[in-house]
N, C-alpha and C positions, 0 to 999 in steps of 0.2 A: 746489740746494733752499735753499742758503745766500742767495744775492741774493734769492731769492724772498721769505724769511724777513721780510727788509729792510723789502720791500714792505707785508708784512703787518702789520707793526707800525705802518709811517707811515700806513697806510690807514686805521687804526684812529682814528688823531689826525684825520685828514683829515675822516672821515663827521661828525663832531661838528660841522664847520663847515659843512656842508651841510644845506641845505633839499631836504624830499620832499614833491613837490606830487601827490596823490593824484588818480588817473583811470583809467577802465578801458584796459588793454592790447588787451583781445581782444573778441570778438564771437562769440557762445553758435555759430558753426559753425566755429569754428576747433578745429583737431583737435589733442590734446595730445600731449607729447612722453612714451613712457612711462618711470618712472623707477623702477628697481631697490631693493626694499622690504627690504635687509637690516636694517633696522632693525627690522621688524615680525618676523623670525627671531630676533634678537637680544632682544627684548622677550619674547616665547614661551619661548626659552631661559632668560633670566634670572630670568624669574618663577617660571617654574615647574620649570627644573632638565629638561625635556624633551630627552633624548639625540637624537631623531629631528630636532629643531631644528636642534641643534649640528651633527648630519649634513648638514642641508639647506644651512646655512652656508657648509661647506665644498663642497657639491657645487654648489650655485645661485652662489655668488659667492665662487670660490674665490682669487683674487687680492686681492680686497676685504678678504675675510677675514682672508689672510696680512698685508695693510698694518695693517689694525687691530688685531690680536694682537700682531704683531712692531715695527711701528714707532709705531703711536698710543699704545697702552698698554704697551709694552713688558713683554710677559709672557713671552719666551723663544720659541724656535722653535714653529709649528703644529704640528711633526709631534711635538713631546714630550707624551707623555700626562698629565701633570701641569697643561699650560696650560689643559685644560678647568674642572679643578677652581679654578685662579688666576681665571680668568674669573669664574667664579658667586661667589667669595670678593671679588672686587674691587666688585662689586654689589651686596652683601649688607648693607650700610649701609642705613641711612636717607636719606641725602640721594640716592645711586645709583638707590633704589627709588622715591622721590619723582620724580626724573629720568625715569624708563621709566613711570612713571604718566603723567606729564604730556604726553610725547610721545605716548604712545598717544591720548592724549585730543584732543589740538591738532592730529594729523596724521594723525586716521584716515581725512579725505578730503583728499587734494593735486590733485586735480583743476583747480585754480584754479592753484596752481605749474606742472601740466604744461602748461598752453595759454600760461602766459609765458615758458617754457624754448620751448616750441617756437616761439613768434612772437620771440620776442627772438634767438634763436640763428640763428633762419635770416634775419635781417635783418645779425645780425654776421657770416655767411658770404659774405654781399653784399661786403661790406668787405674779407674775407680769403678769397677763394676758396682758398687754399692748406691753410686750417685744415678739419677734420672736424668735424660734428655730434660733441658731446660724447655720451658714455653717464654720462646721470647715475645715481647712487644715493643714497640716505639712508642713513645709520648713527648709531650713540651711541657716540660716544667720550670721555664722561667729562670733559669741558671740557678738551679738548686743541686742536687745530686745528680752526677753523672749516670751512674750504676745503681738501682734497686734491686735487691734481691728477697723474695719472700718463699722458702720452701724451692719450688721448682719455677718458680715465675720469675721471670728474669726482665726487667724494665729496664731499657736505654732511653736517656733523654737527650734527643738530638738538639736539643736547642745548646748542650755542651759539646757538640761535633759540628760547628759550621765552618771552620777552617782558621787556621792562624791569623790568616787578614780580614777575618770579618769585624769591619768598624767598632759595631758597639763593645767587642770584648775589651778593648784598649781602656775603658773606664772600669772596667770590674775585674780584669786577670793582669798578671804579670806577663811579662813575653815568654818567659819560659812556661806558665803555664799553657798559652795559647799555642804553644810549639804541640802540643799534646792533643790539643782541641780539633782535631779532625776525623775525618770518615777513616782513615787508618788505623784509627787506636779502637774503634769500637770492639773488633773481635779479641784481640789480647785483652784489654781492660774486661771485658764481659768474664771471660776465662780465668782471669785471674781475682776478679771479686766473687766469682763464682765458688771458687775453692775457697777463698778467705770465708766467706759463708759458711760453708760446711766444712769445712775443717781450720777455725780460728788457732792462732797461737794462745794458749793457755795463759790468763792475767797478763795479755797483751799491754794494757794501758800501764801495768805495774814493771815493765820491762824496760832495761835499758835501748838506747838507739842502735847499738852496735847488735845486739840480738833480734833486732826487728828486724834490720838489715839483713843477716844472716837468712831469717824467715824469708823475708819476703823476696830474696833472691832463690831461694828453691820454690816458691809460687811461679817465679818469673822464667825458671828453666822447663816448668812441668807445660805453663802457657808455649813457651817455643816448643819443646817436644809436640804439642796436641796440634801446632800450627804447621810442624814440619818446616821450620823456618826460625832463622834466629832474629826475631823480631829485638829481644830484649840484649844487649851485649856489653856487659861491663866486668871488670874482677869479679865481683861477686858471684854473678854469675857462672862466670869460666871455672870457677872454684867448685862451684856445683858439679859442672859439666865433666872436670875431669875426675872427680868422686866417682860420680855414676858411671864412667866409663873402665873405673876400676873396680864396680860393683856393679856388673851388667845383669846381674839376678833381683837386684832389689826393684821393687816397684814402686809408681808415685807415691801411694799411700804408706809405704814403709819411708820413703824419702821423708812425709811430713809427721808421722807418728813415732816411728821406731829411732831415725838415725839423732843421737844428741847435736844440738847445736853447735856443742863445742868441736864436733867432729869435721866439720869443713870451716875453713879459714881462709879467705885471701889475703893476699900481701896487703892489701889496703887496710883490710880491716882489722888485719893484727895490729896495724901501725897503729889503728885509731885506739884499741883497745889497751896499748900499752902508754898511751900518752898518759 
């Protein structure tokens, strides 16, 4: 997890230098990927104290609820009888309640995201046949990590995707960070973090920044290919694109596992490495 965290922080920086070109990623006939709605049960429980909702969280999403309580919110063991009260207390203030209300409003309908997930991950799996289709679920984690990957389970914390103008963000995040905290970043973030989880850079925490940038550019290029869209667009990603056009028989796995990091250099990265 430590190696992944290095890239999560780096990704936030790189995202701000990328452009997103909007266009439809699916047709009306495409089927959606079902998304688990742990967030719906959270809202119900944290807004009303409905004990049945708390029980449903543990019955329908046992592993996800455990990770939320123990690893994200650090409230103690899920089996502790006092955890339920701690969770209610944590969300009792005005900011958490505003988050709950906004998630409820913005994500009442997620059919567009289900279709995006289905198309993009089907394409990704063509490039990485050993990967499994993820089991995607939404949760609310009070400004903790955006994405959590555990095997093929992929959790999205919707509290981190409420829009750049969501007022409470200003007290916790920079304007640069807020620009990436929108609905539009959910799919590319999920693809990027899912790939990083299964194809981490060896000894990432001991690599220099230039090397990490080069590896992240490959992840971004693969996310673009999965989305059939130039979501990430910067000099480093362009260098990867040029290289892959010159080597059309390379697979996505080859790009991450076989092509040396010194083989693809953008002008800007070369300049950085020479300073």
